[in-house]
C-alpha positions as CSV (number, residue, x, y, z in Angstrom):
1,M,7.0,25.5,-9.9
2,T,7.2,24.6,-6.5
3,D,10.7,23.2,-5.1
4,V,9.4,19.7,-5.1
5,L,13.0,18.5,-4.1
6,E,13.2,20.5,-1.3
7,D,9.8,18.9,-0.5
8,L,11.0,15.7,-0.7
9,A,14.2,16.0,1.4
10,W,11.9,17.4,4.3
11,R,10.2,14.3,4.1
12,D,13.0,12.0,4.0
13,L,11.9,10.7,0.8
14,I,15.3,11.1,-0.9
15,A,17.7,7.9,-0.8
16,Q,19.9,8.2,-3.8
17,S,20.6,10.7,-7.0
18,T,22.3,10.7,-10.0
19,D,23.0,14.7,-9.4
20,L,20.6,16.6,-7.3
21,D,22.0,19.9,-8.2
22,E,21.7,19.3,-11.8
23,L,18.1,17.9,-11.4
24,R,17.0,20.9,-9.1
25,A,18.5,23.1,-12.1
26,L,16.4,21.1,-15.0
27,L,13.0,21.1,-12.5
28,A,13.5,24.6,-12.0
29,A,13.6,25.1,-16.1
30,G,10.2,24.0,-16.7
31,P,7.6,20.8,-16.6
32,V,9.9,17.6,-16.5
33,T,8.5,14.3,-17.6
34,L,9.2,11.6,-15.2
35,Y,7.9,8.1,-14.8
36,C,7.8,5.3,-12.2
37,G,7.4,1.7,-13.1
38,F,5.1,-0.9,-11.3
39,D,5.1,-4.5,-12.3
40,P,2.0,-6.5,-12.2
41,T,3.5,-9.7,-10.0
42,A,0.3,-9.9,-7.9
43,P,-3.3,-9.0,-8.6
44,S,-3.0,-5.3,-6.6
45,L,-0.4,-3.1,-5.6
46,H,0.4,-2.6,-2.0
47,L,1.6,0.1,0.6
48,G,5.1,0.1,-0.6
49,N,4.1,0.7,-4.5
50,L,2.0,3.5,-2.8
51,I,5.1,5.7,-1.7
52,Q,6.0,5.8,-5.5
53,I,2.7,6.7,-6.9
54,L,2.1,9.3,-4.2
55,T,5.9,10.8,-5.4
56,L,4.6,11.0,-9.0
57,R,1.7,13.0,-7.7
58,R,4.0,15.3,-5.5
59,F,5.8,16.0,-8.8
60,Q,2.6,16.7,-10.9
61,L,1.4,18.8,-8.2
62,A,4.8,20.8,-8.3
63,G,4.1,21.4,-11.8
64,H,5.6,18.2,-13.8
65,R,4.1,15.4,-16.0
66,P,4.0,12.0,-14.4
67,I,3.9,8.6,-16.3
68,G,2.8,5.5,-14.7
69,L,4.3,2.7,-16.5
70,V,2.9,-0.9,-16.0
71,G,5.1,-3.6,-16.7
72,G,2.9,-5.6,-19.2
73,A,6.1,-6.9,-20.3
74,T,8.7,-7.0,-17.2
75,G,5.7,-8.8,-15.7
76,L,5.9,-11.5,-17.5
77,I,9.8,-11.9,-16.4
78,G,10.0,-10.7,-13.1
79,D,12.4,-8.4,-11.1
80,P,15.3,-10.2,-9.4
81,S,16.2,-7.2,-6.6
82,G,15.7,-8.3,-3.2
83,K,15.0,-11.8,-4.2
84,S,16.8,-14.8,-2.9
85,A,15.3,-17.3,-5.5
86,E,14.0,-17.4,-9.0
87,R,10.3,-16.2,-9.4
88,T,7.6,-18.2,-10.5
89,L,6.5,-16.9,-13.9
90,N,2.9,-16.2,-14.5
91,S,1.1,-17.0,-17.1
92,P,0.4,-14.0,-20.2
93,E,-3.2,-14.2,-19.5
94,V,-2.8,-13.8,-15.7
95,V,-0.5,-10.7,-16.1
96,A,-2.6,-9.2,-18.7
97,G,-5.6,-9.2,-15.8
98,W,-3.2,-7.9,-13.2
99,V,-1.9,-5.0,-15.7
100,E,-5.9,-3.6,-16.3
101,R,-6.3,-3.9,-12.3
102,I,-3.1,-1.9,-11.4
103,R,-3.5,0.6,-14.3
104,G,-6.9,1.7,-12.5
105,Q,-5.2,1.6,-8.9
106,V,-2.2,4.2,-10.2
107,A,-5.0,6.0,-12.3
108,R,-7.0,7.3,-9.2
109,F,-3.9,9.5,-8.2
110,L,-3.2,11.3,-11.0
111,D,-4.6,14.1,-13.0
112,F,-5.1,13.5,-16.6
113,D,-6.1,16.8,-17.9
114,E,-4.8,18.2,-20.9
115,G,-1.9,20.3,-20.5
116,P,1.8,19.9,-20.0
117,T,1.3,18.4,-16.8
118,G,-1.2,15.9,-17.7
119,A,-0.6,12.3,-16.7
120,L,0.2,9.5,-19.0
121,L,-0.5,5.6,-18.3
122,V,1.4,3.1,-20.7
123,S,2.4,-0.2,-20.4
124,N,6.1,-1.6,-21.6
125,L,4.4,-4.1,-23.7
126,D,3.5,-1.9,-26.4
127,W,7.1,-1.6,-27.3
128,T,8.6,-4.6,-25.9
129,G,6.2,-7.3,-27.5
130,P,6.8,-6.2,-31.3
131,M,10.5,-6.4,-31.1
132,T,12.4,-9.5,-32.2
133,A,15.0,-11.1,-30.3
134,I,17.8,-10.0,-32.8
135,E,16.5,-6.0,-32.7
136,F,16.9,-6.4,-28.8
137,L,20.5,-7.8,-28.6
138,R,21.6,-5.3,-31.5
139,D,19.7,-2.4,-30.1
140,I,20.0,-2.8,-26.4
141,G,22.1,-5.8,-25.5
142,K,25.2,-4.4,-27.4
143,H,25.4,-1.4,-24.8
144,F,25.5,-3.4,-21.5
145,P,28.9,-5.0,-20.7
146,V,28.6,-8.2,-19.3
147,N,31.3,-7.4,-16.7
148,R,29.5,-4.3,-15.3
149,M,26.3,-6.5,-15.3
150,L,28.0,-9.2,-13.3
151,A,29.4,-6.6,-10.8
152,R,25.5,-6.0,-9.8
153,E,25.0,-6.4,-6.1
154,T,21.7,-8.3,-6.9
155,V,23.6,-10.8,-9.6
156,K,26.5,-11.0,-7.3
157,T,24.5,-12.8,-4.4
158,R,22.5,-14.7,-6.4
159,L,25.1,-16.1,-8.1
160,E,27.0,-16.7,-5.0
161,S,24.1,-18.8,-3.5
162,T,21.0,-20.2,-5.9
163,G,22.3,-19.0,-8.8
164,M,20.3,-16.9,-11.7
165,S,18.8,-17.8,-14.9
166,Y,19.5,-15.7,-18.3
167,T,15.6,-14.3,-17.8
168,E,16.3,-12.7,-14.7
169,F,19.6,-11.9,-15.8
170,S,18.2,-9.6,-18.5
171,Y,15.4,-8.1,-16.8
172,V,17.7,-4.6,-15.9
173,L,18.2,-4.5,-20.2
174,L,14.2,-4.5,-20.0
175,Q,13.8,-1.9,-17.7
176,A,16.6,0.4,-18.8
177,M,15.0,0.0,-22.3
178,D,11.8,1.3,-21.0
179,F,13.3,4.6,-20.0
180,L,15.3,4.9,-23.5
181,E,11.6,4.3,-24.8
182,L,9.8,7.0,-22.6
183,Y,12.8,9.6,-23.1
184,R,12.3,9.3,-27.2
185,R,8.7,9.3,-27.1
186,Y,7.7,11.8,-24.3
187,G,11.1,13.2,-23.6
188,C,11.2,11.7,-20.2
189,R,14.1,12.7,-18.1
190,L,13.7,11.3,-14.9
191,Q,13.0,8.0,-13.3
192,T,11.9,7.5,-9.7
193,G,12.0,4.4,-7.5
194,G,12.5,2.7,-4.5
195,S,16.2,2.5,-3.0
196,D,16.4,-1.3,-4.3
197,Q,15.9,-0.4,-7.7
198,W,18.8,2.2,-7.9
199,G,21.0,-0.2,-10.2
200,N,18.0,-0.7,-12.6
201,L,17.1,3.2,-12.6
202,T,20.7,4.1,-13.6
203,A,21.0,1.4,-15.9
204,G,18.6,3.5,-18.1
205,V,20.5,6.9,-17.7
206,D,23.5,5.3,-18.7
207,L,21.3,3.6,-21.9
208,I,20.2,7.1,-22.6
209,R,23.7,8.4,-22.7
210,R,24.9,5.6,-24.7
211,A,22.3,5.1,-27.3
212,E,21.4,9.0,-27.4
213,G,24.1,10.8,-26.2
214,G,21.2,12.4,-23.8
215,T,21.1,13.3,-20.0
216,A,18.7,11.8,-17.7
217,H,18.4,11.4,-13.9
218,A,17.4,8.9,-11.3
219,L,16.0,9.5,-8.0
220,T,15.1,6.9,-5.2
221,T,13.1,6.7,-2.0
222,P,14.6,4.9,1.2
223,L,12.8,1.7,1.8
224,L,10.4,2.0,4.7
225,T,10.8,0.2,8.0
226,K,9.1,0.6,11.5
227,A,10.7,1.5,14.7
228,D,10.5,-2.0,16.0
229,G,12.7,-3.2,12.8
230,T,9.9,-5.2,11.1
231,K,9.2,-4.4,7.1
232,F,6.5,-1.7,6.9
233,G,3.0,-2.5,5.4
234,K,3.2,-6.0,6.7
235,T,0.7,-7.0,9.4
236,A,2.3,-9.0,12.4
237,G,2.0,-12.2,10.8
238,G,3.6,-11.1,7.6
239,E,0.7,-10.9,5.2
240,T,0.8,-7.6,2.9
241,Y,-1.5,-4.4,2.9
242,W,-2.9,-4.1,-0.4
243,L,-4.7,-1.1,-2.4
244,D,-7.4,-3.7,-3.4
245,P,-10.4,-3.2,-1.1
246,E,-11.2,-7.1,-1.9
247,L,-7.7,-8.1,-0.6
248,T,-7.3,-5.7,2.2
249,S,-10.7,-4.4,3.6
250,P,-10.8,-0.4,3.8
251,Y,-11.6,-1.0,7.6
252,A,-8.4,-3.1,7.9
253,F,-6.2,-0.6,6.0
254,Y,-7.8,2.2,8.2
255,Q,-6.9,0.3,11.1
256,F,-3.3,-0.2,10.1
257,W,-2.9,3.4,10.3
258,I,-4.9,4.1,13.7
259,N,-2.6,1.5,15.3
260,A,0.7,3.2,14.0
261,D,3.5,3.2,16.6
262,D,3.9,6.7,18.1
263,R,7.6,6.5,17.0
264,D,6.5,6.1,13.5
265,V,3.8,8.5,12.9
266,E,6.2,11.7,12.3
267,K,7.7,9.6,9.6
268,L,4.4,8.0,8.1
269,L,3.0,11.6,8.0
270,K,5.6,13.0,6.3
271,V,5.7,10.2,3.7
272,F,2.0,9.6,3.1
273,S,0.4,12.8,3.8
274,F,-0.1,16.2,1.4
275,R,-0.6,18.4,4.4
276,P,1.9,21.3,4.4
277,R,5.0,21.1,7.1
278,E,3.5,23.5,9.2
279,E,0.4,21.5,10.0
280,I,2.4,18.2,10.3
281,E,4.6,19.4,12.7
282,H,1.5,20.7,14.6
283,L,0.1,17.3,14.6
284,V,3.1,15.6,16.0
285,K,3.4,18.4,18.8
286,E,-0.3,17.9,19.5
287,S,0.4,13.8,19.7
288,A,3.5,14.4,21.9
289,E,1.2,16.3,24.3
290,R,-1.7,14.2,24.4
291,P,-0.5,10.6,23.0
292,A,-3.4,8.6,24.5
293,A,-5.7,10.4,22.0
294,R,-4.1,9.6,19.0
295,I,-4.6,12.8,17.1
296,A,-1.8,12.3,14.2
297,Q,-2.8,8.8,13.9
298,R,-6.3,9.8,13.1
299,A,-5.6,12.1,10.8
300,L,-2.9,10.2,9.1
301,A,-5.5,7.2,9.1
302,E,-8.4,9.3,7.6
303,E,-6.3,11.1,5.1
304,V,-4.9,8.0,3.5
305,T,-8.0,6.0,3.7
306,T,-9.9,8.7,1.4
307,L,-7.1,8.8,-0.8
308,V,-6.9,5.1,-1.6
309,H,-10.6,4.0,-0.7
310,G,-12.4,7.5,-1.5
311,A,-14.5,9.4,1.3
312,D,-17.7,7.5,1.7
313,E,-15.8,4.0,2.3
314,C,-13.4,6.2,4.6
315,A,-16.9,7.4,6.4
316,K,-18.2,4.0,6.8
317,V,-15.0,2.7,8.5
318,I,-15.1,5.4,10.9
319,A,-18.4,4.9,11.7
320,A,-17.9,1.0,12.3
321,S,-14.7,1.9,14.3
322,R,-17.1,4.2,16.8
323,A,-19.9,1.7,16.6
324,L,-17.8,-1.2,18.0
325,F,-16.8,0.6,21.2
326,G,-20.6,1.9,21.5
327,Q,-20.1,5.0,20.1
328,G,-22.8,4.9,17.0
329,A,-25.5,2.3,16.1
330,L,-24.5,-1.1,14.9
331,E,-27.3,-1.3,13.0
332,E,-26.6,1.1,10.8
333,L,-23.6,-0.3,9.5
334,D,-23.8,-2.4,5.8
335,E,-23.1,-6.0,5.8
336,R,-19.7,-5.9,4.2
337,T,-18.2,-3.1,6.6
338,L,-19.4,-4.9,9.5
339,A,-18.0,-8.3,8.8
340,A,-14.6,-6.5,8.0
341,A,-14.8,-5.0,11.4
342,L,-15.3,-7.9,13.2
343,A,-12.7,-9.9,11.0
344,E,-10.1,-9.9,13.9
345,V,-12.1,-10.0,17.0
346,P,-12.4,-12.9,19.0
347,R,-15.4,-15.1,17.5
348,A,-17.7,-17.9,17.8
349,E,-19.5,-20.0,14.9
350,I,-23.1,-21.3,16.1
351,P,-25.2,-23.3,13.7
352,P,-28.7,-21.8,12.9
353,G,-31.7,-22.4,15.6
354,D,-32.3,-21.5,19.1
355,L,-29.6,-18.7,20.2
356,P,-27.8,-19.8,23.5
357,S,-27.4,-17.3,26.6
358,V,-25.3,-14.2,26.6
359,A,-23.1,-16.0,29.2
360,D,-22.7,-18.9,27.0
361,L,-21.7,-16.8,23.9
362,L,-19.0,-14.3,26.1
363,A,-17.3,-17.7,27.1
364,A,-17.6,-19.5,23.8
365,S,-16.0,-16.3,22.3
366,G,-13.4,-16.3,24.2
367,L,-14.3,-12.7,26.3
368,C,-14.5,-14.7,29.3
369,K,-12.9,-17.8,30.4
370,S,-15.9,-19.5,31.7
371,K,-19.7,-19.3,31.9
372,S,-19.3,-18.5,35.7
373,E,-17.1,-15.4,34.9
374,A,-19.2,-14.4,32.2
375,R,-22.5,-14.1,34.7
376,R,-20.3,-12.1,37.1
377,T,-19.2,-9.7,34.1
378,I,-23.1,-9.6,33.4
379,A,-23.8,-9.0,37.3
380,Q,-21.5,-6.5,37.6
381,G,-22.8,-4.5,34.5
382,G,-20.0,-5.0,32.3
383,A,-21.1,-6.9,29.5
384,Y,-22.7,-5.6,26.6
385,L,-24.8,-7.2,23.3
386,N,-25.3,-5.0,20.0
387,N,-24.2,-2.3,22.3
388,A,-27.1,-2.5,24.7
389,K,-26.0,-3.5,28.5
390,V,-26.8,-6.9,29.4
391,L,-29.1,-6.7,32.6
392,S,-30.0,-10.4,33.1
393,E,-27.2,-13.1,34.1
394,D,-29.8,-15.4,31.8
395,A,-30.4,-13.0,29.2
396,T,-30.6,-14.7,25.7
397,P,-30.7,-13.1,22.4
398,T,-33.5,-13.8,20.0
399,A,-33.5,-13.9,16.1
400,D,-34.3,-10.2,15.8
401,D,-30.8,-9.2,17.7
402,L,-28.9,-10.8,14.9
403,L,-27.2,-7.8,12.9
404,H,-27.9,-8.7,9.1
405,G,-29.2,-11.9,10.3
406,R,-25.8,-13.3,11.1
407,F,-23.8,-11.2,13.6
408,L,-24.3,-10.4,17.2
409,V,-21.5,-8.3,18.8
410,L,-20.3,-8.6,22.2
411,R,-18.5,-6.0,24.3
412,R,-16.7,-6.7,27.8
413,G,-16.2,-3.6,29.6
414,K,-15.2,-0.5,27.2
415,R,-12.6,-2.2,25.1
416,N,-12.7,-6.0,24.7
417,I,-14.9,-7.1,21.6
418,G,-15.9,-10.3,20.3
419,M,-18.4,-11.6,18.1
420,V,-21.0,-14.6,17.5
421,E,-21.5,-15.8,13.6
422,V,-24.5,-18.0,13.0
423,K,-23.5,-19.8,10.2
424,R,-25.5,-19.8,7.2
425,S,-27.3,-23.3,6.1
């Protein structure tokens, strides 16, 4: 057994614990079963959830058995933690579909081999669904004093503002029941989660004590924010970075890490990388000495993109990143990867038919303010079409220049990229 708590502490991944010394003794005594829950409130998990998945993986690598719980039942209710208003409830059919997608995402990171550390995947609908309302109230509800529930910060805040339905008020009972059920079924002694889940986690610890006279533990990770104070895992426009490649392309995912602020990269390496301490410290030192090279960001981007999307997809996005700036062949990129790489650059759409001149396209895409500026850029040798330098101010692309029959990649100088897309009829 490696000292996983020492490693988590170095990585700044411990926010709260019921009793670290007792937990350390328990972990040292042999394989411990632990779990983390993931509610299907969207069709995919996101970067915030990834912290919890990787925490489960760290425990497994240290010799313990992780359980990934997908909330087939709690996803039908909605966790009120951090919410200022009542959630919109999704239909059972939608939630069931999301459960299966999220199962697959969690499963990518855990080892399910036979043995004392082999991971499990469960859904809490398996034990919550068959339970009657009377059973729930008698067996679970009787262990929860209402005055203590009303004192919870999430509840107090909501009652002072928009109010809270009994549905969301009861969420903590359902999550606590999950811990009790996993304790009974698998001897689960530890639940992990984000620090916003502390009240829900400790409710489960308390329920195990009240219902079984048993001892269990809770451990939370801190909520991650960026150096500029904005929420981690969001775009500048507030959009979420998802683990599903259909919702966030592998290219956009990779670029998120490449563009990490120098002030954040050490923290991100600690949280998301499985590199040992010495290697992370070396990367941070190298990056401080040569910040323009973005050494740490590149190492982080490659490792996390490979973890989430696989080595093949990571290789494709690295090739696309290089090709856009003239360090590879654009023609060798598949259409999906190229489209994703061009999604955020200045663009223009044109109808099918004869193509305008490169000067017209530079102006239309916004890379140049006017056609006369575009001509000057070409004359000065600073314009490129599909990475080939444009030699004539009157140069005009042909249909043969279209990548995948639809894209033209424009570049002004070394770093300014734009694109033109021919609309398909």
